[in-house]
All heavy atoms as an XYZ file, in Angstrom:
659
protein
N      65.350    133.692    101.890
C      65.085    132.277    101.993
C      64.232    131.862    100.808
O      63.098    132.270    100.664
C      64.393    132.017    103.323
C      64.139    130.554    103.573
O      64.247    129.730    102.669
N      63.798    130.230    104.778
N      64.794    131.024     99.954
C      64.089    130.576     98.754
C      63.368    129.257     98.965
O      62.670    128.791     98.077
C      65.075    130.423     97.594
C      65.729    131.720     97.216
C      67.056    131.964     97.527
C      65.013    132.705     96.562
C      67.655    133.162     97.184
C      65.602    133.908     96.212
C      66.931    134.133     96.525
N      63.545    128.634    100.106
C      62.936    127.331    100.354
C      61.416    127.450    100.454
O      60.895    128.306    101.150
C      63.496    126.721    101.638
N      60.755    126.578     99.748
C      59.303    126.519     99.785
C      58.887    125.524    100.874
O      59.715    124.808    101.423
C      58.750    126.076     98.425
C      59.209    126.959     97.266
S      58.836    128.707     97.479
C      57.097    128.711     97.217
N      57.601    125.464    101.160
C      57.098    124.586    102.225
C      57.516    123.140    101.997
O      57.943    122.450    102.927
C      55.584    124.699    102.330
N      57.455    122.653    100.761
C      57.858    121.276    100.467
C      59.353    121.070    100.665
O      59.795    119.980    101.029
C      57.468    120.888     99.041
C      55.972    120.694     98.871
O      55.272    120.601     99.896
O      55.513    120.631     97.719
N      60.153    122.099    100.396
C      61.601    121.997    100.560
C      61.979    121.802    102.023
O      62.949    121.115    102.336
C      62.298    123.256    100.034
C      62.085    123.458     98.546
O      62.040    122.452     97.803
O      61.960    124.621     98.131
N      61.238    122.412    102.924
C      61.536    122.336    104.355
C      61.418    120.908    104.862
O      62.115    120.501    105.784
C      60.610    123.281    105.156
C      60.891    124.724    104.778
C      60.724    123.069    106.650
C      62.284    125.199    105.095
N      60.577    120.118    104.230
C      60.387    118.736    104.661
C      61.630    117.887    104.424
O      61.805    116.857    105.062
C      59.178    118.122    103.960
C      57.876    118.774    104.378
C      56.707    118.220    103.609
C      55.440    118.968    104.006
N      54.320    118.647    103.141
N      62.487    118.292    103.479
C      63.707    117.543    103.203
C      64.825    118.525    102.876
O      65.215    118.679    101.723
C      63.507    116.545    102.071
C      64.642    115.560    101.999
O      65.693    115.762    102.602
N      64.446    114.488    101.261
N      65.332    119.198    103.897
C      66.355    120.221    103.693
C      67.661    119.661    103.154
O      68.379    120.357    102.447
C      66.600    120.986    104.986
C      65.544    122.023    105.324
C      65.831    122.655    106.683
C      65.461    123.103    104.265
N      67.978    118.403    103.450
C      69.203    117.826    102.908
C      69.172    117.826    101.383
O      70.143    118.202    100.731
C      69.412    116.399    103.416
C      69.768    116.353    104.890
O      70.334    117.344    105.396
O      69.487    115.324    105.525
N      68.073    117.406    100.824
C      67.944    117.378     99.361
C      67.897    118.788     98.788
O      68.500    119.080     97.758
C      66.703    116.583     98.936
C      66.829    115.104     99.206
C      68.048    114.478     98.552
O      68.303    114.743     97.352
O      68.769    113.735     99.246
N      67.178    119.678     99.440
C      67.087    121.062     98.968
C      68.462    121.715     98.965
O      68.837    122.395     98.015
C      66.117    121.863     99.838
C      66.093    123.328     99.479
C      65.488    123.748     98.297
C      66.686    124.276    100.289
C      65.471    125.084     97.950
C      66.675    125.613     99.951
C      66.066    126.015     98.777
O      66.066    127.346     98.430
N      69.233    121.501    100.042
C      70.556    122.125    100.138
C      71.466    121.696     98.995
O      72.295    122.475     98.527
C      71.192    121.790    101.483
N      71.297    120.470     98.517
C      72.105    119.984     97.390
C      71.820    120.748     96.098
O      72.624    120.736     95.180
C      71.864    118.496     97.172
C      72.411    117.638     98.291
C      72.057    116.179     98.068
C      72.449    115.338     99.260
N      72.011    113.944     99.109
N      70.683    121.426     96.034
C      70.336    122.184     94.822
C      70.848    123.612     94.881
O      70.657    124.370     93.943
C      68.804    122.223     94.602
O      68.199    123.054     95.599
C      68.203    120.833     94.614
N      71.497    124.003     95.973
C      71.972    125.367     96.160
C      73.505    125.397     96.179
O      74.122    125.641     97.186
C      71.444    125.968     97.468
C      69.978    125.768     97.760
C      68.992    126.157     96.717
N      69.171    127.481     96.193
C      68.633    127.884     95.053
N      67.915    127.067     94.333
N      68.830    129.096     94.631
N      74.155    125.114     95.067
C      75.614    125.033     95.051
C      76.293    126.400     95.117
O      75.698    127.407     94.744
C      75.909    124.367     93.708
C      74.779    124.806     92.839
C      73.574    124.871     93.745
N      77.571    126.429     95.595
C      78.338    127.674     95.542
C      78.840    127.899     94.116
O      78.175    127.490     93.175
C      79.478    127.422     96.530
C      79.628    125.948     96.567
C      78.265    125.375     96.280
N      79.976    128.469     93.970
C      80.530    128.775     92.652
C      80.675    127.506     91.805
O      80.927    126.427     92.341
C      81.883    129.446     92.811
N      80.535    127.638     90.488
C      80.704    126.471     89.601
C      82.075    125.818     89.814
O      83.091    126.495     89.951
C      80.593    127.054     88.204
C      79.810    128.309     88.383
C      80.187    128.835     89.740
N      82.079    124.503     89.854
C      83.319    123.763     89.994
C      83.809    123.608     91.421
O      84.838    123.007     91.663
N      83.094    124.150     92.383
C      83.496    124.042     93.781
C      82.350    123.469     94.589
O      81.198    123.596     94.212
C      83.866    125.418     94.329
N      82.701    122.828     95.665
C      81.663    122.382     96.597
C      81.825    123.164     97.890
O      82.939    123.585     98.239
C      81.768    120.876     96.917
O      82.975    120.637     97.639
C      81.704    120.028     95.652
N      80.752    123.348     98.577
C      80.789    124.040     99.856
C      81.716    123.310    100.820
O      82.535    123.916    101.507
C      79.371    124.148    100.419
C      79.302    124.890    101.717
C      79.440    126.273    101.749
C      79.102    124.218    102.909
C      79.379    126.969    102.946
C      79.042    124.908    104.114
C      79.180    126.286    104.122
N      81.608    121.987    100.837
C      82.433    121.184    101.728
C      83.912    121.320    101.379
O      84.763    121.401    102.269
C      82.007    119.713    101.672
C      80.664    119.436    102.295
C      79.474    119.780    101.387
O      79.684    120.192    100.223
O      78.341    119.651    101.862
N      84.229    121.340    100.085
C      85.614    121.495     99.659
C      86.198    122.830    100.080
O      87.341    122.912    100.539
N      85.405    123.877     99.940
C      85.849    125.205    100.353
C      86.068    125.224    101.869
O      87.080    125.724    102.359
C      84.837    126.284     99.922
C      84.804    126.388     98.395
C      85.171    127.626    100.549
C      83.652    127.207     97.853
N      85.132    124.663    102.622
C      85.257    124.638    104.088
C      86.495    123.865    104.521
O      87.233    124.315    105.410
C      84.020    124.021    104.715
S      82.580    125.096    104.640
N      86.716    122.709    103.930
C      87.866    121.896    104.311
C      89.169    122.641    104.050
O      90.125    122.528    104.819
C      87.850    120.566    103.559
N      89.207    123.425    102.982
C      90.432    124.133    102.611
C      90.719    125.330    103.510
O      91.880    125.660    103.739
C      90.345    124.579    101.155
N      89.700    125.975    104.014
C      89.923    127.239    104.730
C      89.594    127.201    106.219
O      89.878    128.155    106.924
C      89.138    128.407    104.068
C      89.533    128.561    102.615
C      87.650    128.211    104.205
N      89.032    126.109    106.719
C      88.597    126.094    108.111
C      89.788    126.104    109.068
O      90.675    125.266    108.997
C      87.726    124.877    108.417
C      87.106    124.965    109.795
S      86.161    123.521    110.330
C      85.171    123.146    108.927
N      89.763    127.049    109.972
C      90.788    127.142    111.013
C      90.161    126.747    112.339
O      88.965    126.428    112.417
C      91.327    128.571    111.092
O      90.329    129.441    111.617
N      90.934    126.798    113.382
C      90.412    126.516    114.715
C      89.303    127.465    115.107
O      88.366    127.089    115.814
N      89.403    128.698    114.629
C      88.377    129.692    114.956
C      87.015    129.289    114.379
O      86.004    129.332    115.075
C      88.790    131.056    114.412
C      87.797    132.141    114.703
C      88.279    133.463    114.173
N      87.270    134.487    114.438
C      87.261    135.661    113.869
N      88.197    136.000    113.012
N      86.316    136.527    114.146
N      86.996    128.898    113.105
C      85.731    128.480    112.495
C      85.202    127.208    113.146
O      83.996    127.057    113.344
C      85.887    128.281    110.983
C      85.978    129.556    110.192
C      87.380    130.129    110.181
O      88.362    129.428    110.348
N      87.467    131.440    109.987
N      86.103    126.284    113.482
C      85.678    125.046    114.140
C      85.026    125.359    115.483
O      84.004    124.775    115.835
C      86.866    124.104    114.310
N      85.598    126.294    116.224
C      85.016    126.679    117.515
C      83.629    127.276    117.323
O      82.712    127.005    118.110
C      85.930    127.666    118.229
N      83.474    128.069    116.279
C      82.161    128.661    116.002
C      81.148    127.588    115.620
O      79.981    127.645    116.034
C      82.282    129.712    114.912
C      83.049    130.934    115.356
C      83.402    131.871    114.222
O      83.587    131.465    113.079
N      83.511    133.149    114.548
N      81.578    126.599    114.847
C      80.679    125.507    114.478
C      80.269    124.694    115.707
O      79.125    124.264    115.809
C      81.336    124.594    113.437
C      81.412    125.156    112.030
C      82.304    124.283    111.156
C      80.019    125.277    111.421
N      81.198    124.506    116.645
C      80.866    123.764    117.863
C      79.762    124.461    118.661
O      78.973    123.824    119.345
C      82.102    123.574    118.734
C      83.010    122.480    118.227
C      84.158    122.199    119.199
N      85.250    121.597    118.472
C      86.281    122.262    117.935
N      86.390    123.563    118.084
N      87.216    121.620    117.279
N      79.697    125.776    118.567
C      78.651    126.530    119.266
C      77.253    126.225    118.711
O      76.252    126.495    119.377
C      78.914    128.035    119.161
C      80.157    128.552    119.891
C      80.351    130.040    119.588
C      80.035    128.312    121.382
N      77.191    125.676    117.509
C      75.895    125.362    116.900
C      75.325    124.028    117.381
O      74.188    123.698    117.053
C      76.007    125.384    115.375
C      76.277    126.757    114.780
C      76.542    126.650    113.287
C      75.125    127.701    115.061
N      76.106    123.268    118.150
C      75.591    122.019    118.714
C      74.423    122.366    119.642
O      74.568    123.155    120.569
C      76.692    121.285    119.485
C      76.218    120.029    120.115
N      75.995    118.878    119.391
C      75.889    119.734    121.391
C      75.562    117.941    120.200
N      75.482    118.441    121.426
N      73.266    121.821    119.368
C      72.076    122.108    120.174
C      71.428    123.447    119.866
O      70.586    123.916    120.618
N      71.814    124.066    118.742
C      71.269    125.376    118.368
C      69.750    125.343    118.261
O      69.171    124.410    117.713
C      71.850    125.808    117.020
C      71.157    127.001    116.428
C      71.489    128.279    116.843
C      70.164    126.856    115.472
C      70.839    129.390    116.313
C      69.522    127.948    114.937
C      69.860    129.217    115.354
N      69.102    126.372    118.806
C      67.663    126.574    118.615
C      67.404    128.059    118.412
O      68.170    128.904    118.883
C      66.838    126.098    119.835
O      67.268    126.798    120.992
C      66.966    124.600    120.052
N      66.356    128.346    117.694
C      65.930    129.725    117.509
C      65.170    130.189    118.739
O      64.539    129.396    119.433
C      64.991    129.854    116.294
C      65.692    129.713    114.978
C      65.585    128.542    114.248
C      66.439    130.751    114.451
C      66.216    128.402    113.026
C      67.079    130.632    113.234
C      66.968    129.449    112.519
N      65.203    131.475    118.992
C      64.405    132.075    120.044
C      63.178    132.695    119.403
O      63.302    133.472    118.456
C      65.213    133.171    120.780
O      66.384    132.573    121.320
C      64.397    133.808    121.875
N      62.026    132.334    119.891
C      60.793    132.891    119.352
C      60.697    134.373    119.715
O      61.114    134.793    120.793
C      59.578    132.145    119.902
C      59.484    130.713    119.429
C      58.985    130.596    117.996
O      58.945    131.538    117.224
N      58.583    129.397    117.632
N      60.141    135.148    118.810
C      59.952    136.578    119.021
C      58.793    136.797    119.993
O      57.868    135.995    120.071
C      59.653    137.252    117.681
C      59.774    138.728    117.719
N      58.775    139.536    118.153
C      60.808    139.542    117.377
C      59.163    140.793    118.081
N      60.389    140.822    117.606
N      58.848    137.880    120.726
C      57.774    138.193    121.670
C      56.436    138.410    120.973
O      55.380    138.152    121.547
C      58.147    139.428    122.491
N      56.480    138.884    119.740
C      55.252    139.097    118.961
C      55.016    137.867    118.096
O      55.723    137.652    117.115
C      55.403    140.340    118.082
C      54.169    140.639    117.247
O      53.219    139.824    117.241
O      54.155    141.694    116.591
N      54.042    137.026    118.427
C      53.793    135.792    117.676
C      53.565    136.008    116.183
O      53.829    135.111    115.382
C      52.542    135.205    118.336
C      52.472    135.851    119.676
C      53.103    137.195    119.529
N      53.125    137.174    115.789
C      52.891    137.442    114.372
C      54.189    137.432    113.573
O      54.167    137.272    112.353
C      52.179    138.784    114.201
N      55.320    137.588    114.245
C      56.614    137.632    113.565
C      57.317    136.282    113.521
O      58.364    136.146    112.890
C      57.528    138.658    114.254
C      57.018    140.094    114.260
C      57.958    140.977    115.065
C      56.857    140.622    112.844
N      56.772    135.284    114.179
C      57.404    133.966    114.247
C      57.068    133.120    113.029
O      55.961    133.182    112.494
C      56.954    133.234    115.505
C      57.505    133.874    116.752
O      58.617    134.386    116.750
N      56.732    133.840    117.818
N      58.038    132.296    112.630
C      57.788    131.283    111.612
C      57.076    130.110    112.281
O      57.169    129.937    113.504
C      59.103    130.806    111.009
C      59.839    131.808    110.125
C      61.208    131.253    109.745
C      59.040    132.130    108.887
N      56.401    129.268    111.497
C      55.755    128.093    112.085
C      56.787    127.205    112.789
O      57.924    127.054    112.329
C      55.150    127.376    110.878
C      55.000    128.446    109.842
C      56.137    129.391    110.066
N      56.400    126.623    113.902
C      57.293    125.785    114.711
C      57.904    124.649    113.891
O      59.087    124.332    114.031
C      56.531    125.220    115.906
C      57.408    124.522    116.907
C      58.381    125.452    117.609
O      58.050    126.631    117.814
O      59.491    124.998    117.945
N      57.111    124.027    113.022
C      57.601    122.924    112.188
C      58.765    123.387    111.301
O      59.760    122.682    111.143
C      56.467    122.380    111.325
C      56.867    121.258    110.401
C      55.692    120.788    109.558
O      54.767    120.188    110.131
O      55.707    121.030    108.341
N      58.642    124.564    110.754
C      59.695    125.112    109.886
C      60.954    125.421    110.705
O      62.061    125.079    110.299
C      59.178    126.368    109.184
C      60.092    126.917    108.126
C      59.412    128.105    107.430
N      60.189    128.598    106.336
C      60.045    128.259    105.073
N      59.111    127.387    104.727
N      60.799    128.780    104.134
N      60.783    126.050    111.857
C      61.933    126.369    112.705
C      62.659    125.105    113.160
O      63.888    125.045    113.137
C      61.496    127.178    113.929
C      61.090    128.622    113.670
C      60.624    129.272    114.959
C      62.230    129.407    113.064
N      61.906    124.105    113.567
C      62.506    122.851    114.023
C      63.296    122.185    112.907
O      64.407    121.697    113.130
C      61.424    121.903    114.563
O      60.756    122.548    115.649
C      62.016    120.597    115.048
N      62.749    122.166    111.706
C      63.459    121.571    110.565
C      64.756    122.318    110.282
O      65.797    121.705    110.047
C      62.558    121.571    109.332
N      64.719    123.632    110.338
C      65.918    124.433    110.083
C      66.939    124.230    111.208
O      68.138    124.091    110.945
C      65.554    125.918    109.902
C      64.680    126.101    108.655
C      66.809    126.776    109.790
C      64.050    127.477    108.539
N      66.485    124.192    112.451
C      67.389    123.954    113.581
C      68.119    122.629    113.430
O      69.350    122.559    113.595
C      66.607    123.953    114.902
C      66.098    125.300    115.323
C      65.084    125.236    116.437
O      64.612    124.130    116.801
O      64.741    126.311    116.963
N      67.381    121.580    113.117
C      67.997    120.255    112.954
C      69.010    120.263    111.814
O      70.075    119.656    111.927
C      66.918    119.201    112.689
C      66.122    118.867    113.903
C      65.113    117.771    113.609
N      64.228    117.588    114.728
C      62.953    117.285    114.620
N      62.409    117.114    113.430
N      62.209    117.135    115.690
N      68.656    120.938    110.734
C      69.561    120.991    109.585
C      70.845    121.742    109.947
O      71.947    121.298    109.604
C      68.866    121.642    108.381
C      69.681    121.580    107.147
N      69.865    120.421    106.440
C      70.384    122.532    106.504
C      70.643    120.668    105.411
N      70.976    121.941    105.422
N      70.723    122.848    110.633
C      71.904    123.621    111.053
C      72.799    122.760    111.939
O      74.022    122.715    111.750
C      71.472    124.908    111.781
C      70.864    125.900    110.780
C      72.651    125.535    112.535
C      70.199    127.096    111.421
N      72.226    122.062    112.896
C      73.002    121.220    113.799
C      73.719    120.101    113.040
O      74.902    119.828    113.269
C      72.095    120.633    114.876
C      71.519    121.664    115.816
C      70.406    121.104    116.697
O      70.246    119.903    116.830
N      69.648    121.991    117.290
N      72.995    119.472    112.111
C      73.568    118.371    111.341
C      74.688    118.859    110.422
O      75.739    118.230    110.316
C      72.464    117.689    110.525
C      72.931    116.443    109.833
C      71.873    115.613    109.137
C      70.531    116.220    108.957
N      69.621    115.400    108.159
N      74.472    119.997    109.768
C      75.496    120.536    108.861
C      76.731    120.978    109.630
O      77.862    120.761    109.184
C      74.930    121.697    108.053
C      73.914    121.277    107.021
C      74.508    120.427    105.919
N      75.345    121.255    105.081
C      76.424    120.831    104.418
N      76.793    119.573    104.501
N      77.133    121.647    103.692
N      76.545    121.583    110.782
C      77.687    122.004    111.590
C      78.531    120.787    111.979
O      79.764    120.825    111.882
C      77.222    122.765    112.828
N      77.883    119.722    112.398
C      78.609    118.499    112.768
C      79.346    117.917    111.564
O      80.496    117.494    111.676
C      77.641    117.473    113.359
N      78.697    117.907    110.415
C      79.334    117.368    109.206
C      80.542    118.207    108.800
O      81.575    117.663    108.406
C      78.323    117.311    108.062
N      80.432    119.512    108.907
C      81.554    120.380    108.556
C      82.711    120.195    109.533
O      83.883    120.212    109.125
C      81.115    121.838    108.500
C      80.129    122.171    107.378
C      79.636    123.600    107.499
C      80.751    121.917    106.014
N      82.418    120.005    110.794
C      83.477    119.730    111.762
C      84.221    118.454    111.441
O      85.431    118.346    111.676
C      82.902    119.664    113.181
C      82.659    120.990    113.855
C      81.854    120.820    115.121
C      83.973    121.698    114.154
N      83.523    117.488    110.884
C      84.147    116.211    110.521
C      85.114    116.344    109.346
O      85.883    115.431    109.081
C      83.095    115.148    110.206
C      82.420    114.643    111.459
O      83.000    114.641    112.536
N      81.183    114.202    111.326
N      85.087    117.473    108.658
C      86.002    117.699    107.536
C      87.407    118.043    108.013
O      88.362    117.954    107.239
C      85.496    118.837    106.647
C      84.171    118.620    105.949
C      83.749    119.887    105.227
C      84.269    117.449    104.974
N      87.526    118.447    109.258
C      88.839    118.851    109.796
C      89.761    117.653    109.892
O      89.357    116.564    110.271
C      88.676    119.479    111.175
C      87.933    120.792    111.051
C      88.343    121.814    111.984
N      89.778    121.903    112.167
C      90.333    122.687    113.067
N      89.603    123.390    113.856
N      91.630    122.739    113.193
N      91.017    117.875    109.587
C      92.007    116.805    109.610
C      92.985    116.943    110.769
O      94.157    116.635    110.640
C      92.792    116.778    108.292
C      91.920    116.418    107.124
O      91.035    115.586    107.261
N      92.159    117.013    105.980
N      92.537    117.446    111.905
C      93.482    117.588    113.015
C      93.032    116.864    114.253
O      92.139    116.156    114.338
C      93.716    119.050    113.355
C      92.444    119.829    113.695
O      91.436    119.218    114.069
O      92.486    121.039    113.569
């Protein structure tokens, strides 16, 4: 995880700085290859939350986890919207 504390505050902007291969977009790749199987897996991310570890010393700060959870949920929904069926 390369995201710094400031990046977590705006994951949408940070994610835009992490492109896949030159000349391709993540969304373009997903739209081209997504099957029903991947769509079903993305649907499972609706309402996704992390489970805290039993040892509090191993947990990330709640603010960071919540930001990542929201971003995962939002990205999963956006990727599902790329489907043309």
